[in-house]
C-alpha positions as CSV (number, residue, x, y, z in Angstrom):
1,X,18.2,130.0,169.4
2,X,19.0,126.5,168.3
3,X,19.4,125.8,164.6
4,X,16.1,124.5,163.0
5,X,17.5,121.1,162.3
6,X,18.6,120.8,166.0
7,X,15.1,121.8,167.1
8,X,13.6,119.2,164.7
9,X,16.0,116.5,166.0
10,X,15.1,117.2,169.7
11,X,11.4,117.1,168.7
12,X,12.0,113.8,167.0
13,X,13.8,112.3,170.0
14,X,11.0,113.5,172.3
15,X,8.2,112.2,170.1
16,X,9.6,108.9,168.9
17,X,8.0,106.2,171.0
18,X,10.1,103.3,172.1
19,X,9.2,100.2,170.2
20,X,7.8,98.5,173.3
21,X,5.2,101.2,173.6
22,X,3.6,100.3,170.2
23,X,4.4,96.6,170.1
24,X,1.9,94.2,168.7
25,X,3.8,91.0,169.4
26,X,7.3,90.1,168.2
27,X,8.1,88.4,164.9
28,X,9.7,85.0,165.2
29,X,13.4,85.2,166.1
30,X,13.3,88.9,167.0
31,X,13.0,88.7,170.8
32,X,15.9,90.4,172.5
33,X,17.9,90.7,169.3
34,X,19.0,93.5,167.1
35,X,16.9,94.2,164.0
36,X,17.9,95.9,160.7
37,X,15.0,97.2,158.6
38,X,15.6,97.6,154.9
39,X,14.0,100.8,153.6
40,X,13.9,101.8,149.9
41,X,13.3,105.2,148.3
42,X,14.0,106.6,144.9
43,X,14.7,110.3,145.4
44,X,18.4,111.1,146.1
45,X,17.5,114.6,147.1
46,X,15.3,113.3,149.9
47,X,17.7,110.7,151.2
48,X,19.6,113.0,153.6
49,X,16.3,114.0,155.3
50,X,15.2,110.4,155.8
51,X,18.6,109.4,157.0
52,X,18.1,112.0,159.8
53,X,14.8,110.5,160.5
54,X,16.3,107.0,160.6
55,X,19.0,108.2,163.0
56,X,16.4,109.8,165.3
57,X,14.3,106.6,165.2
58,X,17.2,104.4,166.2
59,X,18.1,106.7,169.1
60,X,14.6,106.1,170.4
61,X,14.7,102.4,169.5
62,X,18.3,101.3,170.0
63,X,17.6,97.7,168.9
64,X,16.4,98.8,165.5
65,X,18.6,100.1,162.7
66,X,17.2,101.4,159.4
67,X,19.3,100.7,156.3
68,X,18.3,103.1,153.5
69,X,18.8,102.1,149.8
70,X,18.2,104.8,147.2
71,X,17.8,103.9,143.5
72,X,16.6,106.1,140.6
73,X,13.0,105.9,139.6
74,X,13.0,103.4,136.7
75,X,15.4,101.0,138.3
76,X,13.7,101.4,141.6
77,X,10.4,99.8,140.4
78,X,12.2,97.2,138.3
79,X,14.3,96.1,141.3
80,X,11.2,96.1,143.6
81,X,9.2,94.0,141.2
82,X,12.1,91.5,141.0
83,X,12.6,91.4,144.7
84,X,8.9,90.9,145.4
85,X,8.7,88.1,142.9
86,X,11.6,86.4,144.6
87,X,10.2,86.9,148.1
88,X,13.0,89.1,149.3
89,X,11.5,92.6,149.1
90,X,12.6,95.4,151.6
91,X,10.7,95.6,154.8
92,X,9.4,99.0,154.0
93,X,9.5,101.0,150.7
94,X,8.3,104.4,149.5
95,X,5.1,103.8,147.6
96,X,3.2,105.6,144.8
97,X,-0.5,105.6,144.2
98,X,0.0,104.4,140.6
99,X,1.8,101.3,141.8
100,X,0.3,100.1,145.0
101,X,-2.9,98.6,143.5
102,X,-0.7,95.8,142.0
103,X,0.8,95.1,145.4
104,X,-2.6,94.9,146.9
105,X,-3.9,92.5,144.2
106,X,-0.8,90.3,144.7
107,X,-1.1,90.3,148.5
108,X,2.4,91.7,148.8
109,X,1.6,94.7,151.0
110,X,0.6,94.7,154.7
111,X,-2.8,96.0,155.9
112,X,-1.8,98.5,158.6
113,X,-5.4,99.4,159.7
114,X,-5.2,97.2,162.8
115,X,-2.0,99.1,163.9
116,X,-3.6,102.5,163.1
117,X,-6.6,101.6,165.2
118,X,-4.7,100.2,168.1
119,X,-2.3,103.2,168.2
120,X,-5.0,105.7,167.5
121,X,-3.1,107.5,164.7
122,X,-4.7,110.9,164.0
123,X,-5.5,110.8,160.3
124,X,-6.9,114.3,160.3
125,X,-3.4,115.8,160.7
126,X,-2.7,115.1,157.1
127,X,-3.5,117.2,154.0
128,X,-7.1,116.6,153.1
129,X,-7.8,113.4,151.2
130,X,-4.3,111.9,151.3
131,X,-5.0,109.3,154.0
132,X,-7.9,107.9,151.8
133,X,-5.7,107.3,148.8
134,X,-4.2,104.1,150.2
135,X,-7.4,102.5,151.5
136,X,-9.3,99.7,149.8
137,X,-12.2,97.7,151.1
138,X,-11.5,98.9,154.7
139,X,-7.9,98.0,154.6
140,X,-5.1,100.6,154.8
141,X,-1.8,100.2,153.0
142,X,0.2,103.3,154.1
143,X,0.3,106.6,156.0
144,X,0.8,109.8,154.0
145,X,4.3,111.1,153.9
146,X,4.2,114.1,151.5
147,X,2.3,115.7,148.7
148,X,2.8,117.7,145.5
149,X,0.9,120.0,143.2
150,X,1.8,121.5,139.8
151,X,2.7,125.0,138.6
152,X,4.3,126.8,135.7
153,X,8.0,127.3,135.8
154,X,9.6,129.8,133.4
155,X,13.0,131.1,132.5
156,X,13.1,134.7,133.7
157,X,15.5,135.8,131.0
158,X,13.3,134.4,128.2
159,X,9.9,135.6,129.5
160,X,10.2,139.3,129.5
161,X,6.6,140.4,130.4
162,X,5.5,138.7,133.6
163,X,2.7,141.1,134.5
164,X,-0.1,138.7,133.5
165,X,1.4,135.4,134.5
166,X,-0.7,135.1,137.7
167,X,-3.9,135.3,135.8
168,X,-3.3,133.3,132.6
169,X,-6.3,131.7,131.0
170,X,-6.5,128.6,128.8
171,X,-9.0,127.0,126.5
172,X,-8.5,124.3,123.8
173,X,-9.9,126.5,121.0
174,X,-7.4,129.3,120.9
175,X,-5.2,128.6,123.9
176,X,-6.2,131.8,125.7
177,X,-3.6,134.1,127.2
178,X,-1.5,131.1,128.0
179,X,-0.9,130.4,124.3
180,X,-0.2,134.1,123.7
181,X,2.5,134.0,126.4
182,X,3.9,130.8,124.9
183,X,3.9,132.3,121.4
184,X,5.6,135.5,122.6
185,X,8.3,133.5,124.3
186,X,9.0,131.4,121.2
187,X,11.8,132.9,119.1
188,X,13.2,131.8,115.8
189,X,16.8,132.1,114.7
190,X,16.0,135.5,113.1
191,X,14.8,137.0,116.3
192,X,11.0,136.9,115.4
193,X,8.6,135.7,118.1
194,X,5.7,133.4,117.5
195,X,3.2,136.2,117.0
196,X,5.3,137.9,114.4
197,X,4.1,137.2,110.8
198,X,7.7,136.7,109.9
199,X,8.2,133.9,112.4
200,X,9.9,130.9,110.9
201,X,8.7,127.7,112.7
202,X,11.2,125.6,110.8
203,X,14.1,127.4,112.5
204,X,13.3,127.9,116.1
205,X,15.9,129.0,118.6
206,X,13.8,129.0,121.8
207,X,10.6,127.1,122.2
208,X,7.9,128.8,124.3
209,X,6.7,125.5,125.9
210,X,8.1,122.1,126.7
211,X,5.4,119.4,127.0
212,X,5.9,116.1,128.9
213,X,5.0,113.2,126.6
214,X,6.1,110.3,128.8
215,X,3.3,111.1,131.2
216,X,1.5,107.8,131.4
217,X,-2.2,107.7,131.8
218,X,-2.4,110.7,134.1
219,X,-0.8,113.7,132.4
220,X,0.2,115.1,135.8
221,X,2.9,117.2,134.1
222,X,0.6,119.0,131.7
223,X,-2.2,117.5,129.6
224,X,-4.1,116.0,132.6
225,X,-4.2,119.3,134.5
226,X,-5.5,121.3,131.5
227,X,-8.0,118.6,130.5
228,X,-9.5,118.6,134.0
229,X,-9.6,122.4,133.8
230,X,-11.7,121.9,130.7
231,X,-14.2,119.7,132.6
232,X,-12.6,116.2,131.9
233,X,-12.7,113.6,134.6
234,X,-10.6,110.4,134.5
235,X,-12.9,108.0,136.2
236,X,-16.5,107.5,137.3
237,X,-15.1,107.6,140.9
238,X,-11.7,107.8,142.4
239,X,-10.0,105.9,143.9
240,X,-11.0,102.5,142.7
241,X,-13.3,103.5,139.9
242,X,-14.6,101.0,137.5
243,X,-14.8,103.0,134.2
244,X,-12.3,105.4,132.6
245,X,-13.4,108.3,130.4
246,X,-10.4,108.7,128.0
247,X,-12.9,108.9,125.1
248,X,-14.2,112.2,126.5
249,X,-14.1,114.9,123.7
250,X,-12.7,117.4,126.2
251,X,-9.5,115.2,126.5
252,X,-9.3,114.8,122.8
253,X,-9.4,118.6,122.2
254,X,-6.8,119.1,125.0
255,X,-4.4,116.7,123.3
256,X,-5.2,118.3,119.9
257,X,-4.2,121.7,121.4
258,X,-0.8,120.3,122.6
259,X,-0.3,118.9,119.1
260,X,-1.1,122.3,117.7
261,X,1.7,123.8,119.7
262,X,4.1,121.5,117.9
263,X,2.6,122.3,114.5
264,X,2.8,126.1,115.2
265,X,6.5,125.8,116.2
266,X,5.8,126.8,119.8
267,X,6.9,123.4,121.2
268,X,9.5,121.0,119.9
269,X,8.5,117.9,117.8
270,X,8.1,114.8,119.9
271,X,10.9,112.9,118.2
272,X,13.3,115.9,118.8
273,X,12.5,116.4,122.5
274,X,11.8,112.8,123.7
275,X,15.5,111.9,124.1
276,X,16.1,114.8,126.5
277,X,14.6,115.6,129.9
278,X,12.7,118.9,130.1
279,X,14.9,120.2,132.9
280,X,17.9,119.6,130.7
281,X,16.3,121.5,127.8
282,X,15.3,124.3,130.2
283,X,18.8,124.5,131.5
284,X,20.2,124.8,128.0
285,X,18.1,128.0,127.5
286,X,16.0,126.5,124.7
287,X,12.7,126.4,126.6
288,X,10.8,129.2,128.2
289,X,7.8,127.5,130.0
290,X,7.0,124.1,131.3
291,X,4.7,122.6,133.8
292,X,6.4,121.0,136.8
293,X,5.7,119.6,140.3
294,X,6.7,120.8,143.7
295,X,9.2,117.9,144.0
296,X,11.4,119.8,141.4
297,X,11.7,123.0,143.4
298,X,15.4,122.2,144.1
299,X,16.0,121.5,140.4
300,X,14.8,125.0,139.3
301,X,15.2,127.2,142.3
302,X,18.2,125.5,144.0
303,X,21.8,126.5,143.9
304,X,23.9,125.8,140.8
305,X,21.3,126.3,138.0
306,X,22.6,128.0,134.9
307,X,19.3,129.7,134.2
308,X,17.2,131.9,136.5
309,X,13.6,130.6,137.0
310,X,10.4,131.6,138.7
311,X,7.0,130.0,139.3
312,X,3.5,131.0,138.3
313,X,0.1,129.3,138.8
314,X,-1.3,127.0,136.2
315,X,-3.7,128.8,133.8
316,X,-7.4,128.9,134.5
317,X,-9.5,126.8,132.1
318,X,-13.2,126.8,131.3
319,X,-13.9,124.7,134.5
320,X,-11.4,126.7,136.6
321,X,-7.8,126.3,137.6
322,X,-7.0,122.7,138.3
323,X,-3.9,120.9,139.5
324,X,-3.2,117.3,140.2
325,X,-2.3,116.6,143.8
326,X,-0.4,113.4,144.6
327,X,0.8,111.9,147.8
328,X,3.3,109.2,148.6
329,X,3.1,106.7,151.5
330,X,5.4,104.0,153.0
331,X,4.4,100.4,152.4
332,X,5.2,97.4,154.6
333,X,6.1,94.2,152.8
334,X,3.6,91.5,153.7
335,X,6.4,89.0,154.0
336,X,8.6,91.0,156.4
337,X,10.0,89.1,159.3
338,X,9.8,92.2,161.5
339,X,6.2,93.5,161.2
340,X,6.2,95.3,164.6
341,X,9.5,97.1,163.9
342,X,8.4,97.9,160.4
343,X,5.1,99.4,161.7
344,X,7.0,101.5,164.3
345,X,9.2,102.9,161.5
346,X,6.2,103.6,159.2
347,X,4.4,105.3,162.1
348,X,7.5,107.4,162.8
349,X,7.7,108.3,159.1
350,X,4.1,109.4,159.3
351,X,4.6,111.5,162.4
352,X,5.4,115.2,162.9
353,X,8.7,114.1,164.5
354,X,10.0,112.9,161.1
355,X,8.0,115.2,158.9
356,X,9.3,118.2,160.6
357,X,12.9,117.0,159.8
358,X,11.8,116.6,156.2
359,X,10.3,120.1,156.3
360,X,13.6,121.6,157.3
361,X,15.4,120.1,154.3
362,X,12.8,121.9,152.1
363,X,12.8,119.4,149.3
364,X,9.2,118.2,149.4
365,X,6.0,119.3,151.3
366,X,5.3,116.9,154.1
367,X,1.8,115.4,154.4
368,X,1.2,116.8,157.9
369,X,-0.3,120.3,157.6
370,X,1.8,121.8,160.4
371,X,4.9,120.3,158.8
372,X,3.9,121.8,155.4
373,X,3.9,125.2,157.0
374,X,7.4,124.6,158.3
375,X,8.6,123.5,154.9
376,X,7.2,126.7,153.4
377,X,9.0,128.8,156.0
378,X,12.2,127.0,155.2
379,X,11.9,127.7,151.5
380,X,11.1,131.4,152.3
381,X,14.1,131.6,154.6
382,X,16.3,130.3,151.7
383,X,14.8,133.0,149.4
384,X,12.6,130.7,147.4
385,X,9.0,131.9,146.7
386,X,7.1,128.6,146.3
387,X,3.7,129.7,147.7
388,X,2.1,128.9,144.4
389,X,2.2,125.2,145.3
390,X,0.7,125.6,148.8
391,X,-1.9,128.1,147.6
392,X,-3.1,125.7,145.0
393,X,-3.3,122.9,147.5
394,X,-5.4,125.1,149.8
395,X,-7.8,126.3,147.0
396,X,-11.3,124.9,147.3
397,X,-12.0,122.7,144.4
398,X,-8.7,123.4,142.7
399,X,-7.1,120.0,143.1
400,X,-7.8,116.5,141.8
401,X,-6.2,113.2,142.8
402,X,-4.5,111.0,140.2
403,X,-6.6,108.0,139.1
404,X,-6.2,104.8,141.1
405,X,-7.4,101.5,139.8
406,X,-6.1,98.0,139.2
407,X,-3.9,97.4,136.1
408,X,-2.2,100.8,136.5
409,X,1.0,99.9,134.7
410,X,-0.9,98.4,131.7
411,X,-3.3,101.4,131.5
412,X,-0.4,103.8,131.7
413,X,1.3,102.2,128.7
414,X,-1.9,102.0,126.6
415,X,-2.8,105.7,127.1
416,X,0.7,107.0,126.8
417,X,1.2,105.1,123.5
418,X,-2.1,106.5,122.2
419,X,-1.2,110.1,123.0
420,X,2.3,109.7,121.6
421,X,0.7,108.4,118.3
422,X,-1.3,111.6,118.2
423,X,1.6,114.0,118.7
424,X,3.6,112.1,116.1
425,X,0.9,112.7,113.6
426,X,0.0,109.0,113.2
427,X,-3.5,109.2,114.6
428,X,-6.3,111.7,115.2
429,X,-7.0,112.4,118.8
430,X,-10.6,111.2,119.1
431,X,-10.3,107.8,117.5
432,X,-6.9,107.1,119.1
433,X,-8.3,107.9,122.6
434,X,-11.5,106.0,121.9
435,X,-9.5,102.9,121.1
436,X,-7.4,103.3,124.2
437,X,-10.4,103.8,126.4
438,X,-12.0,100.6,125.1
439,X,-8.8,98.7,125.9
440,X,-8.3,100.1,129.4
441,X,-12.0,99.5,130.4
442,X,-11.7,96.0,129.1
443,X,-9.0,95.4,131.6
444,X,-11.3,96.4,134.5
445,X,-14.1,94.0,133.5
């Protein structure tokens, strides 16, 4: 039997259409010449998979080379913004639902719907709902490339009793069995856990839970998932809603519960944790639980970790178990000199030929459902049980999409600042979120 990656490569070579087969007319100066497409992404762990895709694409289209540039998240968006402003952006870049509305508003991103229609791309092959995220007013700005859901990750050496972790409950009043698990895993320097009357919250050795406070306006890594499980809804409709609901009391009580974890000593104070990444704190053995996305599987279950981790479903709230589901796409720069070649590359990225290659690398879950199954099999073959992510994606009514509107960057900063003011003890939840809500809705008028 051929190795999986060899099988994936042969499939890619067979399925990758020569450029002439999907040509929509040549860009000026391209006829008969070699073309280099600049493609940007931010995840270094995914770069090897996409390099394999690029190599397969070039074998099928010898006149087109894909040059991949990888830059870390923060610098990635800074560089992209600068390049777009200067009119020298990459031909194609990995796009995020939180960022692409600004590209649409600035006419910096190409509508690919005419290409999709002409080439009859099957949009039903993707995980449900993903293809609709990058559509506005009948125009399409990307094909789905992957998706992620959220789960609990815990340190197996610090969480001794795992018998109830698959059925944890949560509510903002007493935290349910989730808070009990957090309290039990919190230990002070004297060896007392958070449920022991002798527990000293001023001298904590291991925190039961590590929140994510730099989580923008979405709370994908924690507060958003739990707030939605309490019945909260970000927008009147999504995508492209016109009114946010950050003044909803259910969000305020969720944020209040997170603040309570700090006050009880179960989570580190914001000013103590904010300078360190959660995975670094987890690796130091000072955190028992956190909420993480499927894109971090390699961080926690890959080779070389100091601690031993396992995954569990998010807790079930009053409105059920809810997880954010997010999907990326690939955007074509509206000013590219090579629109046909760029579309051919984007189409290939959105095909099973490339996504099966990505699946074999087992870093993320590809958007195509059959490729997702192959990624899951690759994880299982490597001894990683990650079914919690795919089970949650398949659960009816268990997922919600992150909010998509104009002014995403500004809204993210406003809401994040508001929530941070609460956890720092400078504001009460309800008035802080009411003020933020008025500000963000003012942007949409």
